[in-house]
mmCIF file of the N, C-alpha and C atoms, coordinates in Angstrom:
data_MODEL
# 
_entry.id   MODEL 
# 
loop_
_atom_site.group_PDB 
_atom_site.id 
_atom_site.type_symbol 
_atom_site.label_atom_id 
_atom_site.label_alt_id 
_atom_site.label_comp_id 
_atom_site.label_asym_id 
_atom_site.label_entity_id 
_atom_site.label_seq_id 
_atom_site.pdbx_PDB_ins_code 
_atom_site.Cartn_x 
_atom_site.Cartn_y 
_atom_site.Cartn_z 
_atom_site.occupancy 
_atom_site.B_iso_or_equiv 
_atom_site.pdbx_formal_charge 
_atom_site.auth_seq_id 
_atom_site.auth_comp_id 
_atom_site.auth_asym_id 
_atom_site.auth_atom_id 
_atom_site.pdbx_PDB_model_num 
ATOM 1   N N  . MET A 1 1  ? 0.836   -1.169  0.000  1.00 0.00 ? 1  MET A N  1 
ATOM 2   C CA . MET A 1 1  ? 0.000   0.000   0.000  1.00 0.00 ? 1  MET A CA 1 
ATOM 3   C C  . MET A 1 1  ? 0.881   1.232   0.000  1.00 0.00 ? 1  MET A C  1 
ATOM 4   N N  . ASN A 1 2  ? 0.674   2.057   -0.967 1.00 0.00 ? 2  ASN A N  1 
ATOM 5   C CA . ASN A 1 2  ? 1.573   3.181   -1.195 1.00 0.00 ? 2  ASN A CA 1 
ATOM 6   C C  . ASN A 1 2  ? 1.290   4.388   -0.319 1.00 0.00 ? 2  ASN A C  1 
ATOM 7   N N  . ARG A 1 3  ? 0.090   4.504   0.193  1.00 0.00 ? 3  ARG A N  1 
ATOM 8   C CA . ARG A 1 3  ? -0.240  5.705   0.959  1.00 0.00 ? 3  ARG A CA 1 
ATOM 9   C C  . ARG A 1 3  ? -0.500  5.361   2.415  1.00 0.00 ? 3  ARG A C  1 
ATOM 10  N N  . GLU A 1 4  ? -0.397  6.373   3.229  1.00 0.00 ? 4  GLU A N  1 
ATOM 11  C CA . GLU A 1 4  ? -0.680  6.193   4.655  1.00 0.00 ? 4  GLU A CA 1 
ATOM 12  C C  . GLU A 1 4  ? -2.192  6.048   4.843  1.00 0.00 ? 4  GLU A C  1 
ATOM 13  N N  . LEU A 1 5  ? -2.589  5.020   5.543  1.00 0.00 ? 5  LEU A N  1 
ATOM 14  C CA . LEU A 1 5  ? -4.007  4.789   5.794  1.00 0.00 ? 5  LEU A CA 1 
ATOM 15  C C  . LEU A 1 5  ? -4.385  5.288   7.180  1.00 0.00 ? 5  LEU A C  1 
ATOM 16  N N  . THR A 1 6  ? -5.623  5.714   7.339  1.00 0.00 ? 6  THR A N  1 
ATOM 17  C CA . THR A 1 6  ? -6.152  6.105   8.640  1.00 0.00 ? 6  THR A CA 1 
ATOM 18  C C  . THR A 1 6  ? -6.965  4.938   9.166  1.00 0.00 ? 6  THR A C  1 
ATOM 19  N N  . TRP A 1 7  ? -6.454  4.297   10.214 1.00 0.00 ? 7  TRP A N  1 
ATOM 20  C CA . TRP A 1 7  ? -7.079  3.102   10.771 1.00 0.00 ? 7  TRP A CA 1 
ATOM 21  C C  . TRP A 1 7  ? -8.062  3.474   11.865 1.00 0.00 ? 7  TRP A C  1 
ATOM 22  N N  . ARG A 1 8  ? -9.192  2.763   11.914 1.00 0.00 ? 8  ARG A N  1 
ATOM 23  C CA . ARG A 1 8  ? -10.196 2.935   12.971 1.00 0.00 ? 8  ARG A CA 1 
ATOM 24  C C  . ARG A 1 8  ? -10.456 1.582   13.607 1.00 0.00 ? 8  ARG A C  1 
ATOM 25  N N  . LYS A 1 9  ? -10.474 1.573   14.932 1.00 0.00 ? 9  LYS A N  1 
ATOM 26  C CA . LYS A 1 9  ? -10.735 0.328   15.660 1.00 0.00 ? 9  LYS A CA 1 
ATOM 27  C C  . LYS A 1 9  ? -12.234 0.091   15.731 1.00 0.00 ? 9  LYS A C  1 
ATOM 28  N N  . SER A 1 10 ? -12.625 -1.155  15.724 1.00 0.00 ? 10 SER A N  1 
ATOM 29  C CA . SER A 1 10 ? -14.028 -1.533  15.815 1.00 0.00 ? 10 SER A CA 1 
ATOM 30  C C  . SER A 1 10 ? -14.671 -0.937  17.067 1.00 0.00 ? 10 SER A C  1 
ATOM 31  N N  . SER A 1 11 ? -15.889 -0.460  16.926 1.00 0.00 ? 11 SER A N  1 
ATOM 32  C CA . SER A 1 11 ? -16.592 0.101   18.079 1.00 0.00 ? 11 SER A CA 1 
ATOM 33  C C  . SER A 1 11 ? -16.975 -0.983  19.090 1.00 0.00 ? 11 SER A C  1 
ATOM 34  N N  . ARG A 1 12 ? -16.938 -2.237  18.666 1.00 0.00 ? 12 ARG A N  1 
ATOM 35  C CA . ARG A 1 12 ? -17.257 -3.351  19.572 1.00 0.00 ? 12 ARG A CA 1 
ATOM 36  C C  . ARG A 1 12 ? -16.044 -3.833  20.343 1.00 0.00 ? 12 ARG A C  1 
ATOM 37  N N  . SER A 1 13 ? -14.901 -3.243  20.115 1.00 0.00 ? 13 SER A N  1 
ATOM 38  C CA . SER A 1 13 ? -13.703 -3.672  20.783 1.00 0.00 ? 13 SER A CA 1 
ATOM 39  C C  . SER A 1 13 ? -13.641 -3.098  22.191 1.00 0.00 ? 13 SER A C  1 
ATOM 40  N N  . GLY A 1 14 ? -13.289 -3.916  23.121 1.00 0.00 ? 14 GLY A N  1 
ATOM 41  C CA . GLY A 1 14 ? -13.186 -3.481  24.514 1.00 0.00 ? 14 GLY A CA 1 
ATOM 42  C C  . GLY A 1 14 ? -11.803 -2.954  24.834 1.00 0.00 ? 14 GLY A C  1 
ATOM 43  N N  . SER A 1 15 ? -11.639 -2.429  26.004 1.00 0.00 ? 15 SER A N  1 
ATOM 44  C CA . SER A 1 15 ? -10.345 -1.876  26.408 1.00 0.00 ? 15 SER A CA 1 
ATOM 45  C C  . SER A 1 15 ? -9.377  -2.953  26.891 1.00 0.00 ? 15 SER A C  1 
ATOM 46  N N  . SER A 1 16 ? -9.855  -4.182  27.054 1.00 0.00 ? 16 SER A N  1 
ATOM 47  C CA . SER A 1 16 ? -8.997  -5.246  27.579 1.00 0.00 ? 16 SER A CA 1 
ATOM 48  C C  . SER A 1 16 ? -8.281  -6.040  26.487 1.00 0.00 ? 16 SER A C  1 
ATOM 49  N N  . GLY A 1 17 ? -8.305  -5.554  25.261 1.00 0.00 ? 17 GLY A N  1 
ATOM 50  C CA . GLY A 1 17 ? -7.638  -6.274  24.170 1.00 0.00 ? 17 GLY A CA 1 
ATOM 51  C C  . GLY A 1 17 ? -8.577  -7.273  23.555 1.00 0.00 ? 17 GLY A C  1 
ATOM 52  N N  . GLY A 1 18 ? -8.133  -8.504  23.403 1.00 0.00 ? 18 GLY A N  1 
ATOM 53  C CA . GLY A 1 18 ? -8.991  -9.533  22.835 1.00 0.00 ? 18 GLY A CA 1 
ATOM 54  C C  . GLY A 1 18 ? -9.007  -9.503  21.325 1.00 0.00 ? 18 GLY A C  1 
ATOM 55  N N  . ASN A 1 19 ? -10.096 -9.967  20.761 1.00 0.00 ? 19 ASN A N  1 
ATOM 56  C CA . ASN A 1 19 ? -10.223 -10.062 19.311 1.00 0.00 ? 19 ASN A CA 1 
ATOM 57  C C  . ASN A 1 19 ? -10.729 -8.748  18.735 1.00 0.00 ? 19 ASN A C  1 
ATOM 58  N N  . CYS A 1 20 ? -9.829  -7.954  18.188 1.00 0.00 ? 20 CYS A N  1 
ATOM 59  C CA . CYS A 1 20 ? -10.192 -6.651  17.639 1.00 0.00 ? 20 CYS A CA 1 
ATOM 60  C C  . CYS A 1 20 ? -9.665  -6.521  16.221 1.00 0.00 ? 20 CYS A C  1 
ATOM 61  N N  . ILE A 1 21 ? -10.431 -5.811  15.423 1.00 0.00 ? 21 ILE A N  1 
ATOM 62  C CA . ILE A 1 21 ? -9.951  -5.490  14.088 1.00 0.00 ? 21 ILE A CA 1 
ATOM 63  C C  . ILE A 1 21 ? -9.946  -3.990  13.920 1.00 0.00 ? 21 ILE A C  1 
ATOM 64  N N  . GLU A 1 22 ? -9.181  -3.541  12.940 1.00 0.00 ? 22 GLU A N  1 
ATOM 65  C CA . GLU A 1 22 ? -9.166  -2.143  12.552 1.00 0.00 ? 22 GLU A CA 1 
ATOM 66  C C  . GLU A 1 22 ? -9.464  -2.085  11.068 1.00 0.00 ? 22 GLU A C  1 
ATOM 67  N N  . LEU A 1 23 ? -10.149 -1.027  10.665 1.00 0.00 ? 23 LEU A N  1 
ATOM 68  C CA . LEU A 1 23 ? -10.515 -0.829  9.268  1.00 0.00 ? 23 LEU A CA 1 
ATOM 69  C C  . LEU A 1 23 ? -9.933  0.484   8.772  1.00 0.00 ? 23 LEU A C  1 
ATOM 70  N N  . ALA A 1 24 ? -9.579  0.499   7.495  1.00 0.00 ? 24 ALA A N  1 
ATOM 71  C CA . ALA A 1 24 ? -9.130  1.727   6.851  1.00 0.00 ? 24 ALA A CA 1 
ATOM 72  C C  . ALA A 1 24 ? -9.812  1.809   5.495  1.00 0.00 ? 24 ALA A C  1 
ATOM 73  N N  . SER A 1 25 ? -10.365 2.961   5.201  1.00 0.00 ? 25 SER A N  1 
ATOM 74  C CA . SER A 1 25 ? -11.067 3.160   3.942  1.00 0.00 ? 25 SER A CA 1 
ATOM 75  C C  . SER A 1 25 ? -10.068 3.455   2.828  1.00 0.00 ? 25 SER A C  1 
ATOM 76  N N  . MET A 1 26 ? -10.269 2.773   1.723  1.00 0.00 ? 26 MET A N  1 
ATOM 77  C CA . MET A 1 26 ? -9.502  3.035   0.511  1.00 0.00 ? 26 MET A CA 1 
ATOM 78  C C  . MET A 1 26 ? -10.534 3.445   -0.535 1.00 0.00 ? 26 MET A C  1 
ATOM 79  N N  . GLU A 1 27 ? -10.130 3.804   -1.723 1.00 0.00 ? 27 GLU A N  1 
ATOM 80  C CA . GLU A 1 27 ? -11.062 4.324   -2.714 1.00 0.00 ? 27 GLU A CA 1 
ATOM 81  C C  . GLU A 1 27 ? -12.338 3.486   -2.822 1.00 0.00 ? 27 GLU A C  1 
ATOM 82  N N  . SER A 1 28 ? -12.261 2.306   -3.347 1.00 0.00 ? 28 SER A N  1 
ATOM 83  C CA . SER A 1 28 ? -13.458 1.465   -3.464 1.00 0.00 ? 28 SER A CA 1 
ATOM 84  C C  . SER A 1 28 ? -13.327 0.199   -2.628 1.00 0.00 ? 28 SER A C  1 
ATOM 85  N N  . MET A 1 29 ? -12.304 0.150   -1.811 1.00 0.00 ? 29 MET A N  1 
ATOM 86  C CA . MET A 1 29 ? -12.009 -1.040  -1.022 1.00 0.00 ? 29 MET A CA 1 
ATOM 87  C C  . MET A 1 29 ? -11.899 -0.665  0.460  1.00 0.00 ? 29 MET A C  1 
ATOM 88  N N  . VAL A 1 30 ? -11.797 -1.708  1.287  1.00 0.00 ? 30 VAL A N  1 
ATOM 89  C CA . VAL A 1 30 ? -11.586 -1.522  2.719  1.00 0.00 ? 30 VAL A CA 1 
ATOM 90  C C  . VAL A 1 30 ? -10.421 -2.413  3.136  1.00 0.00 ? 30 VAL A C  1 
ATOM 91  N N  . ALA A 1 31 ? -9.494  -1.849  3.884  1.00 0.00 ? 31 ALA A N  1 
ATOM 92  C CA . ALA A 1 31 ? -8.373  -2.620  4.418  1.00 0.00 ? 31 ALA A CA 1 
ATOM 93  C C  . ALA A 1 31 ? -8.737  -3.050  5.842  1.00 0.00 ? 31 ALA A C  1 
ATOM 94  N N  . VAL A 1 32 ? -8.402  -4.293  6.186  1.00 0.00 ? 32 VAL A N  1 
ATOM 95  C CA . VAL A 1 32 ? -8.718  -4.855  7.498  1.00 0.00 ? 32 VAL A CA 1 
ATOM 96  C C  . VAL A 1 32 ? -7.440  -5.445  8.085  1.00 0.00 ? 32 VAL A C  1 
ATOM 97  N N  . ARG A 1 33 ? -7.192  -5.170  9.364  1.00 0.00 ? 33 ARG A N  1 
ATOM 98  C CA . ARG A 1 33 ? -6.017  -5.754  10.025 1.00 0.00 ? 33 ARG A CA 1 
ATOM 99  C C  . ARG A 1 33 ? -6.343  -6.079  11.469 1.00 0.00 ? 33 ARG A C  1 
ATOM 100 N N  . ASP A 1 34 ? -5.509  -6.892  12.072 1.00 0.00 ? 34 ASP A N  1 
ATOM 101 C CA . ASP A 1 34 ? -5.605  -7.254  13.487 1.00 0.00 ? 34 ASP A CA 1 
ATOM 102 C C  . ASP A 1 34 ? -5.006  -6.112  14.294 1.00 0.00 ? 34 ASP A C  1 
ATOM 103 N N  . SER A 1 35 ? -5.770  -5.541  15.208 1.00 0.00 ? 35 SER A N  1 
ATOM 104 C CA . SER A 1 35 ? -5.273  -4.393  15.972 1.00 0.00 ? 35 SER A CA 1 
ATOM 105 C C  . SER A 1 35 ? -4.090  -4.743  16.863 1.00 0.00 ? 35 SER A C  1 
ATOM 106 N N  . LYS A 1 36 ? -3.927  -6.022  17.205 1.00 0.00 ? 36 LYS A N  1 
ATOM 107 C CA . LYS A 1 36 ? -2.797  -6.437  18.042 1.00 0.00 ? 36 LYS A CA 1 
ATOM 108 C C  . LYS A 1 36 ? -1.509  -6.574  17.226 1.00 0.00 ? 36 LYS A C  1 
ATOM 109 N N  . ASP A 1 37 ? -1.620  -6.547  15.891 1.00 0.00 ? 37 ASP A N  1 
ATOM 110 C CA . ASP A 1 37 ? -0.458  -6.720  15.021 1.00 0.00 ? 37 ASP A CA 1 
ATOM 111 C C  . ASP A 1 37 ? -0.498  -5.676  13.905 1.00 0.00 ? 37 ASP A C  1 
ATOM 112 N N  . PRO A 1 38 ? -0.311  -4.401  14.252 1.00 0.00 ? 38 PRO A N  1 
ATOM 113 C CA . PRO A 1 38 ? -0.469  -3.336  13.265 1.00 0.00 ? 38 PRO A CA 1 
ATOM 114 C C  . PRO A 1 38 ? 0.538   -3.378  12.110 1.00 0.00 ? 38 PRO A C  1 
ATOM 115 N N  . HIS A 1 39 ? 1.618   -4.101  12.268 1.00 0.00 ? 39 HIS A N  1 
ATOM 116 C CA . HIS A 1 39 ? 2.601   -4.211  11.186 1.00 0.00 ? 39 HIS A CA 1 
ATOM 117 C C  . HIS A 1 39 ? 2.476   -5.540  10.447 1.00 0.00 ? 39 HIS A C  1 
ATOM 118 N N  . GLY A 1 40 ? 1.461   -6.316  10.809 1.00 0.00 ? 40 GLY A N  1 
ATOM 119 C CA . GLY A 1 40 ? 1.239   -7.617  10.191 1.00 0.00 ? 40 GLY A CA 1 
ATOM 120 C C  . GLY A 1 40 ? 0.462   -7.504  8.889  1.00 0.00 ? 40 GLY A C  1 
ATOM 121 N N  . PRO A 1 41 ? -0.073  -8.625  8.444  1.00 0.00 ? 41 PRO A N  1 
ATOM 122 C CA . PRO A 1 41 ? -0.773  -8.647  7.159  1.00 0.00 ? 41 PRO A CA 1 
ATOM 123 C C  . PRO A 1 41 ? -2.050  -7.811  7.171  1.00 0.00 ? 41 PRO A C  1 
ATOM 124 N N  . VAL A 1 42 ? -2.408  -7.339  5.984  1.00 0.00 ? 42 VAL A N  1 
ATOM 125 C CA . VAL A 1 42 ? -3.616  -6.546  5.774  1.00 0.00 ? 42 VAL A CA 1 
ATOM 126 C C  . VAL A 1 42 ? -4.446  -7.237  4.714  1.00 0.00 ? 42 VAL A C  1 
ATOM 127 N N  . LEU A 1 43 ? -5.715  -7.399  4.998  1.00 0.00 ? 43 LEU A N  1 
ATOM 128 C CA . LEU A 1 43 ? -6.663  -7.968  4.044  1.00 0.00 ? 43 LEU A CA 1 
ATOM 129 C C  . LEU A 1 43 ? -7.394  -6.810  3.383  1.00 0.00 ? 43 LEU A C  1 
ATOM 130 N N  . VAL A 1 44 ? -7.417  -6.785  2.054  1.00 0.00 ? 44 VAL A N  1 
ATOM 131 C CA . VAL A 1 44 ? -8.118  -5.737  1.318  1.00 0.00 ? 44 VAL A CA 1 
ATOM 132 C C  . VAL A 1 44 ? -9.291  -6.379  0.591  1.00 0.00 ? 44 VAL A C  1 
ATOM 133 N N  . VAL A 1 45 ? -10.490 -5.882  0.877  1.00 0.00 ? 45 VAL A N  1 
ATOM 134 C CA . VAL A 1 45 ? -11.714 -6.440  0.290  1.00 0.00 ? 45 VAL A CA 1 
ATOM 135 C C  . VAL A 1 45 ? -12.595 -5.311  -0.223 1.00 0.00 ? 45 VAL A C  1 
ATOM 136 N N  . SER A 1 46 ? -13.521 -5.665  -1.086 1.00 0.00 ? 46 SER A N  1 
ATOM 137 C CA . SER A 1 46 ? -14.478 -4.668  -1.560 1.00 0.00 ? 46 SER A CA 1 
ATOM 138 C C  . SER A 1 46 ? -15.439 -4.319  -0.436 1.00 0.00 ? 46 SER A C  1 
ATOM 139 N N  . ARG A 1 47 ? -16.047 -3.173  -0.530 1.00 0.00 ? 47 ARG A N  1 
ATOM 140 C CA . ARG A 1 47 ? -17.035 -2.769  0.471  1.00 0.00 ? 47 ARG A CA 1 
ATOM 141 C C  . ARG A 1 47 ? -18.202 -3.758  0.502  1.00 0.00 ? 47 ARG A C  1 
ATOM 142 N N  . ALA A 1 48 ? -18.616 -4.229  -0.672 1.00 0.00 ? 48 ALA A N  1 
ATOM 143 C CA . ALA A 1 48 ? -19.730 -5.186  -0.749 1.00 0.00 ? 48 ALA A CA 1 
ATOM 144 C C  . ALA A 1 48 ? -19.374 -6.500  -0.063 1.00 0.00 ? 48 ALA A C  1 
ATOM 145 N N  . ALA A 1 49 ? -18.147 -6.984  -0.249 1.00 0.00 ? 49 ALA A N  1 
ATOM 146 C CA . ALA A 1 49 ? -17.728 -8.237  0.388  1.00 0.00 ? 49 ALA A CA 1 
ATOM 147 C C  . ALA A 1 49 ? -17.692 -8.088  1.906  1.00 0.00 ? 49 ALA A C  1 
ATOM 148 N N  . LEU A 1 50 ? -17.203 -6.952  2.404  1.00 0.00 ? 50 LEU A N  1 
ATOM 149 C CA . LEU A 1 50 ? -17.176 -6.719  3.846  1.00 0.00 ? 50 LEU A CA 1 
ATOM 150 C C  . LEU A 1 50 ? -18.594 -6.627  4.398  1.00 0.00 ? 50 LEU A C  1 
ATOM 151 N N  . ARG A 1 51 ? -19.458 -5.906  3.709  1.00 0.00 ? 51 ARG A N  1 
ATOM 152 C CA . ARG A 1 51 ? -20.857 -5.784  4.141  1.00 0.00 ? 51 ARG A CA 1 
ATOM 153 C C  . ARG A 1 51 ? -21.524 -7.154  4.211  1.00 0.00 ? 51 ARG A C  1 
ATOM 154 N N  . ASP A 1 52 ? -21.314 -7.977  3.178  1.00 0.00 ? 52 ASP A N  1 
ATOM 155 C CA . ASP A 1 52 ? -21.907 -9.316  3.163  1.00 0.00 ? 52 ASP A CA 1 
ATOM 156 C C  . ASP A 1 52 ? -21.371 -10.191 4.292  1.00 0.00 ? 52 ASP A C  1 
ATOM 157 N N  . ALA A 1 53 ? -20.082 -10.081 4.581  1.00 0.00 ? 53 ALA A N  1 
ATOM 158 C CA . ALA A 1 53 ? -19.480 -10.865 5.656  1.00 0.00 ? 53 ALA A CA 1 
ATOM 159 C C  . ALA A 1 53 ? -20.034 -10.452 7.018  1.00 0.00 ? 53 ALA A C  1 
ATOM 160 N N  . VAL A 1 54 ? -20.191 -9.148  7.222  1.00 0.00 ? 54 VAL A N  1 
ATOM 161 C CA . VAL A 1 54 ? -20.743 -8.666  8.496  1.00 0.00 ? 54 VAL A CA 1 
ATOM 162 C C  . VAL A 1 54 ? -22.189 -9.113  8.647  1.00 0.00 ? 54 VAL A C  1 
ATOM 163 N N  . ARG A 1 55 ? -22.956 -8.999  7.593  1.00 0.00 ? 55 ARG A N  1 
ATOM 164 C CA . ARG A 1 55 ? -24.365 -9.437  7.652  1.00 0.00 ? 55 ARG A CA 1 
ATOM 165 C C  . ARG A 1 55 ? -24.472 -10.933 7.936  1.00 0.00 ? 55 ARG A C  1 
ATOM 166 N N  . ALA A 1 56 ? -23.604 -11.726 7.315  1.00 0.00 ? 56 ALA A N  1 
ATOM 167 C CA . ALA A 1 56 ? -23.628 -13.172 7.523  1.00 0.00 ? 56 ALA A CA 1 
ATOM 168 C C  . ALA A 1 56 ? -23.236 -13.524 8.963  1.00 0.00 ? 56 ALA A C  1 
ATOM 169 N N  . ALA A 1 57 ? -22.270 -12.811 9.519  1.00 0.00 ? 57 ALA A N  1 
ATOM 170 C CA . ALA A 1 57 ? -21.825 -13.070 10.885 1.00 0.00 ? 57 ALA A CA 1 
ATOM 171 C C  . ALA A 1 57 ? -22.850 -12.618 11.916 1.00 0.00 ? 57 ALA A C  1 
ATOM 172 N N  . ASP A 1 58 ? -23.589 -11.595 11.585 1.00 0.00 ? 58 ASP A N  1 
ATOM 173 C CA . ASP A 1 58 ? -24.580 -11.028 12.507 1.00 0.00 ? 58 ASP A CA 1 
ATOM 174 C C  . ASP A 1 58 ? -25.823 -11.898 12.547 1.00 0.00 ? 58 ASP A C  1 
ATOM 175 N N  . GLY A 1 59 ? -26.006 -12.684 11.542 1.00 0.00 ? 59 GLY A N  1 
ATOM 176 C CA . GLY A 1 59 ? -27.015 -13.542 11.313 1.00 0.00 ? 59 GLY A CA 1 
ATOM 177 C C  . GLY A 1 59 ? -28.197 -14.021 11.760 1.00 0.00 ? 59 GLY A C  1 
# 
């Protein structure tokens, strides 16, 4: 990723750590990473794919 991204932590994340993700908006995509590993891998997905995944998980 060539540009600096602005990461936002999930609003469902607690202050005690645990399973948290961070999201960063890109032009037509969304970058997702593990908040405990900010220098680790980043998953880039379309907005539609992320929306569908959240809806399926909320189920």
